[in-house]
Every structure is written in structure tokens, then in C-alpha cells.
Residue, then its C-alpha position, 0 to 999 in steps of 0.5 A: x260465144x259458141x254456136x250450136x254444133x248443129x246450127x248448119x246441119x245439112x246446109x251449104x255455106x259459101x264464104x269468100x275470103x276464106x283462106x285467112x283471118x275472119x273467113x278461115x275462122x268462120x269456116x271452122x265454125x260453119x264446119x263444126x256446125x255441120x255445114x258443107x262449106x265452100x271456101x273461096x280464096x284467091x291463092x290456091x295453095x293457101x286456100x287448100x292448106x287452110x281447108x286441109x287444116x280445118x278438116x284435120x281439126x274438125x274431122x270433116x271431109x266435105x270442105x270444098x275449095x274454089x279459087x277466084x280473083x274476085x277483083x276481076x268481073x270475069x272471075x266472079x262470073x266464072x265462079x258463080x257459074x261453077x257454084x250454080x252448077x255444083x251447088x244449085x241449093x245454097x243456104x248461106x252466102x257470106x261475102x267476106x273478101x276484101x282488102x285495102x290498097x294504099x295506092x290507086x291501081x286499076x283492075x283488068x276491067x278498068x275499075x279501081x281495085x278497092x271498089x272492084x273487090x270490096x263492092x262490085x264482087x259483092x254485087x255481082x256474085x250475090x245477084x248471080x247466086x240468087x237462084x241458088x239462095x232462093x232454092x235454099x229457102x224453106x218455110x220459116x227458114x229463109x236463106x241468108x246473104x251476109x255482107x261483111x262491112x265495117x265501122x270504117x263506113x263512118x269515115x266514108x266520103x263518097x262522090x257518086x259521080x266519081x265512085x272510083x276516086x279518079x280525083x282525090x284518091x286516098x287508100x283509107x278513103x277508098x276503103x271506107x267508101x267501099x264499106x259504106x257501099x256494102x251497107x248501101x248494097x245490102x239495103x237496096x238488095x233487101x228491098x228487092x228480096x222476098x224476106x220469107x225466102x232470102x234475107x240479107x244483112x251487113x255487119x261489122x266484125x270489129x277490129x280483128x287481128x289479121x293480116x289485113x293491110x299488110x299487102x301495102x309494104x312498110x306503111x301497111x305493116x305500120x298501120x297493122x301494128x297500130x290496129x293490133x293494139x286494139x284488135x280482137x281474135x279472128x274467132x271473135x271477129x267471125x262470131x257475128x258473121x256465123x251467128x247471123x247465118x243461123x240466128x232466128x233473130x236475123x229472120x224477122x226482117x232484112x237489110x240491117x247492120x249488126x255488130x256483136x250480135x246486135x242490130x245497130x244504127x249505121x251512120x246517117x250517110x249509110x241510111x240515105x236510101x236515095x244514094x243507095x239506089x243511085x249506087x245500085x243503078x250505077x253498079x248495074x251499069x258498070x257490071x252490065x248486070x241489071x240488079x232489078x232484072x236478076x232479083x225479079x227473075x229469081x224471086x218470080x221463079x222461087x214463087x212458083x217453086x217454093x215448097x208448100x206444106x204437103x197435103x194429106x192424101x184423101x181417104x180411099x174412095x174420095x177425091 
């Protein structure tokens, strides 16, 4: 399916994991739709090369690159500060960056790297950009936060007292858990947003033909080969992501899970609101970022500044 060429005219879109795969394909679709796109990538040379290729292909000249290692909380916060300064108004935030690591390693913050990149980066970046997202809302046209999850969440086996799997670690288990956490984060965030101004959704892109998992050596390449037998193109994988970023159907309510442009029901575990709330609170403690405070502050400020329809001037001589 092809998005309207004017779906994003005049809008600013921020997308993480933008240098390859689904992210790169989505950037091209956003750009063709008229968006000013901010591509967030970890590798500077690769991200800038991708941006140059897309600008050459689309004729656009306003694609911006931001470089950040989203597995590091300091890098996420620095990125958010740069984005807030350069783009005080954001219409779409697409959290797409993610990876699977078959071996357990810790980040500089002491977090298991799958948990840090695939979940905590979503949590921190989104909360810090809420003021810009609220500023991007217009009457009848809320800003959007889209979180790329996966059908892999159906295989999740989380332990909420051991979110980072210090015991019983497995690469697939950590990845599946993180995709469940994406859904839990989305539903918890939706309960704290004003849906007239900002909506949030999670989505499954399908099994996509990308370089996903190839960072894990021979085993990763073997897994990638198996996945490619049933995979779809990055363009097809990006379709629902881009569609959710502009479709009117995605503004009726918030906090849902989508696949192939359809709202679907996630696993029973993914629908556990009590567990989602426990993850929300635990994520706030780990990042020292109180999600309730951030959401309330952004919502309260937006309520006082949300644009109202202009009133007609009074006839001459009246007040």
C-alpha cells in the first residue's frame, strides 16, 4: 500500500533505528509524504550515507541526522535535549531502534543491553519529548508516538523481580521480554496522555528481511537465514509504522497493538495492566525519571497552551 504523498506535509518526524531496515524504509516514505525527518542512528557514517541516499532518491534536502547510542541513558538524554532545542514541535516520534543479543552483556549504566536498548530507551526518550509532541498537536490532529514491538512478545517469560535476567538469561527470552515491555509501556503511557493531543500505539511489523540478529556471529547469521525464508521486505515492514503515523483510524483512541494496518489483540500476558504498571514504576526508578511527573507536566502545560479556534473580531464599536 502507498501512503498519500502529502500525508506528512509540514510535519516533523523523529525516527530511531533509521539507518537500515524498517527505519530506513520508513524515512523514505515519510520524506515522500512531505515530512521533515530526523534520522536517529548509532553509526554516524552509516546514518549519513542512508540520509544522502534517500535525499538523492526523493529530491528532499531537509533530512537531518542525529547520532546516539540509545543503549546509554546519558546518550538518550543528550539526544532528547538536542531534539527539544532544535525541534520544539514534533508531530511523530517513532521508536524503532532495537536489537537482539545472544550473550548477556551490561551497558555502561549496568543494564542488560537488550533491556536498555529495546525498552528503557523507548521509556526515556518518549517521556523527555512529550512537551514537543504536545506542541505538535492541533485540534482534531493529535501527535503520535509509535512503538515498534513484535509478535515475539507472545514468547515472553518476564520476571518482574529480575527484569534484566541476571538469572536464566537467554538471548531470545530477553528479546521477547523487551517486545512485551514495548506493549506494556504503550498501554501505561496511553493512560497518562490526553488522547486529543497525543496518541500512542505499538505495532508488529512482521518478520522483515533486514540485518537483524547478524550482530551475533555465526549463530546470528544462521538465525537470520532461517528468518529470511519467511520474511517480507523492509518497505512492507515499514508500512504499518508509517500508516499509523498519519491514519485517521489511529486517532479514535490510544494504547493499542497493530499489525498490517489492523488493530489486533496481543497476548493475554500483554493485556495485564497490573504488570504493565509495575514495569512503569520500575522503569522510572531505574532511570530516575518519574513517568507520572513527566506526563502530568507535559499534559498540564499543553492544556494551557493548546490552540483554540480563532474568534471572529467584534463589529466596529462593540466589545
